[in-house]
N, C-alpha and C positions, 0 to 999 in steps of 0.2 A: 808266451805267444809273441811272435815277432813278425811284423809286417813291414815291407819295404815298398814304397810306391812314391811316385813323383807327380806333382801337379804344377801347372804353370804359375809363376809369380805374377802378380797383378800390379801393373804400373798405373798410377793415377794421372788423370788429365790435368788441364790447367785449373788453377785455383786462385783465389784472391791473394794479393800481396801480403806477405807476413814480415814482421819485424825481425831483424837479425838478433842473434843471441846477445843478451845483456851481459855487461862485464860482471865478474865475480861469481860466487857460488849461486846455484839455482835449486829450487825445490819444484819438482814436477808433481802435479796432483791429477789423478784420473777421475773424471766425473762421469759416472756410468749411466746417468739418465739423459743428459744433454749431449753426450758423445763428444766430449772435448777433454783436453788437458790444459789446466791452468798452470802457467809458469810464474813462479814467485821469485823475485830477487831476495835472497837471504839478507843482503845488506840493508835493504829498504823496507822489507816486509810488504812489498806491493806487487800486484800482478802485473807483469811486464809483457805477457803475451798469452793468447788463447789459441790453441792448436786444434783444428777440426780433425777428428779421427773417425774411425768406423763405429759400428754399433756395439754398445755396452763395453766400454773400456774398463778394465780392472787392473790386474797385476802388471807391473813394469819391471824392466831390468835394463842395465846400461852396459855397453860394450867395454872391454878393458881399456880402450883408448879414450873413452868417454865422449866419443863423437856421435854415437848412435844410441837411441833409446828404443827398446822394443816394448810394445804394449799389447796385452792379450785382448782381442776383440771377440767377446763371447758370441755375439749374434752374427758375426761375419765368418766364424770358424777360421780365424787367421790371426797372425801377429802383424800389427802395424809397425812400420819402420820409420822412425823420426830422425831427421837430420838435425842435430843439436845446434849447429851453426846458423841455420836458416829458420829454425822453429817451424819446420814443415814436415808433414808425413809424405814420404816419397813413393812408397809402394806397400804392398802387403805380401805376406808369405803364408801359404796354407799351413794350418797348425792342428788339423784334425777337428773333431766336433767340439764346440763350446769350450774353448780354452779359458781358464779362470786366472790362475797365477802362473808365473814364468820365472825361471832361473837360467843363467847361462853357464856353460862349461868354462873352466878357467881360461882357456885360450879364446873364448868368445865365438867359437865356430858352430856350436850346437846349442839350441834352446830346448829346455825340458819344460813341459807344461802339464798341468792337471786339466783333464777334459771331463768336466763335471757331468754333463748329460749322458755320456756313454760309459762312465765309470772306468776310464782308462787314464794312463799317463803316457805321454808321447815324447820322443826325441826327434827334433827337427833340424836338419842340416840347413843353416841359414844362407849358405851360398847358393844352393841348388833348389831349395824348397822341398827336398825329399824328406818324407817321414821315415826315419830310420827304424823306429819301432813304435808299436802301440800295444800297451800291456794292461790287462785288467788289474785294478788295484783296490777294488771295493767301491761301494756305492757312494756317490757324491764326493769325489776327491776334491780337495782344495789346496791345502798347504803343500808346498814343494820346497825342499832344501837339499843342498848338494854338499857332500863331504869335501874337505879342503883339497884332497887330491883329485877330485872330480870323478871318482870311480863308483860312488854310490849315491843314488837319488832316494830321498825319503819323501813319501807321499801320504798325507793323512786322508782318511775316508770318513766323512761325517756320520754316515748312517751305520757303518760297520764298527765304528769306534776302534779303528786300527791305523797303524802306520805300516806301509809296505816299503821294504828296502829293495831297490831295483838296481841291478847291475847296468851301468850306463853303456857298457860296450855291447852287451847281448840283449838288453831289454828284459832279462829274466828276473822274476821276483826271488830274492835270496832269503828274505825273512818276512814274516808278518807278525807285528807286535801289537798287543792289546794295550790301549791307552784309555784316557778318560772319555766321557760321553760327549759326542759331537766335537771331535778334534778339528781345530781350524788352522793352526800355524805350526810350522816346524822351523825353529830358529837355533842357530849354533852359537855356543859360547865363543868368544874371540879366538881362543887357541884351538878351537875345533874339536875338542875331545868329547863334548857333550851336546846332545840335541834336546831342546826343550819343546814340548808339544802342549799348546794350550787347548783346553777342553771347554767350549762355550757353555754347554748345558751342564757339564760336570762341575764347573766352577773351580777347576784345578789345573795343575801343570804336571805332566809326566816327564821324567828325565831319563834319557837313553844314553848308554855308553856306546860311542861310535865304533870303538875298536872291536867290541864283541857283539854289538847289536842286541844288547840285553837291556831290560828295564831296570833302572837302579832304584827308582822310587817315585813318589808322587806327593805333592803338597797342595793344600787348599789356598785359593786366593780370597782373603778376607772371610766373608760368611758363606762363600761358595755359591752366591746368587748374583754375582756381578757380571757374569758372562764374559770372561777373558777371551780376547781375540788375537791381536798381533803383539809381537815381542821385539824389543830392541835392547841390546846390551851396551853398557858403558864401555868406552875403549879399554879400560883396565880390567874389565870383566867382573868388577865387584858388585855392580848393580844391574838389575833388569827392570825395564819399564814395560808395563803390559796394559794395553787399552782394554777398557771394560765397557762394552757397548751399552748394556742395559743400565749401568750405573752412571754413565756420563762422566767417567773419571779414568785416571791412570793410576795403577798401583806401582809403587816403588818397592822392589824386592831386593833384600840382601841375599846375594847368590850363595854365599858360603853357608848361611843359616837357613836358606830356603824359607824365608819369612818376609811378609809384607811389613815394611817399616814406615810407610807414608802413603798418602793418597792425594791426588791432585785433581781438582774439578776442572773439566773442560766442557766442550759443547755436547750436544745431544748425539747419542749413538756413535762414539768414536770407534773407528775401525783401523785405518792405516796409521802407521807410526814411522817416524824417521828421527835420527839423532845426528847432529853435526859431528864431524870427525874429532873435534876437541871435547865433545861431550857437554858443551855449555848450553846448547839449545836443543830442545826436544819439540817435535811437531806431531800433531795428531790430525787426522782427517775426520771431521765431525759430520758423519753421513746424514744426519737428520737436521743439522743446523746450516748445512751448505757453507761451512767455514773450515779454516785451518787454525788451530790454536797453537800459539808460539809460547813455549814454556822456558823460563830461566831455571835450569836444573840446580843452581846453587840455592835459590830461595824456594824452589819448587812451587811456582805459581805461574799462571798465564799472564804474560806481559803484553800480548797483542793478539787480536783476532782478525784474520784476513778472510774476506768474502771470496768464495770461488764459485764453481759451477754447481749443477744440480746433482746431488748425491755423491760427494767425494768418497772415493773408496781406498785407493792406494797412494802412497807417497814414495818419492825417489829423490834422494839428495845427490846433487851433482857438484862436487867441490870445484 
């Protein structure tokens, strides 16, 4: 199913003064209840700015030049556009009904979103606000992942227990793959050859071969009851870190062995996850604690807890 239509881009009026971007790397935190983004200085582990955005901010993505952050605003049916230099949301772009997570094309010109309420995935031209396609992908789509060449979009559907593989040029579904129960995240190994899909209710991870779009296997996360959500891979691809909402922890997985080798206690209901480019610091958005946990990956323990807004959901690391 392919729909093409355009809606006007919405520009915001005057707003209170905001602080300019702090020096050094930043961590963006979307707070879905108080409709803000907390900006944390990675160097000081302190909140340096709070950005007012639209209603129910969740997934985020950054432009290739790192000057612009896009945030899915579920109750505004839009993407918020944030200027990183000024820490200010400058406009919104229509993104179909109830966008949840977002990923950008390699050239940064198109955003792909999961539209939870209408069970679609959409492609949005960021320059014009045109919805390039809106495709049915199963009930309660959430996770979105893009192949390295940008040609295939992978969308998980929580109720259907599937991942739809969508042609990003045509919007057509190429394959529908069965995965674990209540799939939440699609994350790619660093070299891009495998997609890992976490299953929250299933307590497992399904591995997909990207070249053939076939399921290679599935393995359990600990006792299968920890509710795995988001996934981050170490830069060398040897380890995967998986947030476990119900358990209040992060599992450390040996990728080659597909086995959990350690567990790190964090705050309550960890969802979002981010890893520094050097792999030395891991961050979790602890949704029920209203905090971000800062983890030293060498010793595998929390070294700092940063208070943020209400119900932190997603994390985005800006080098």
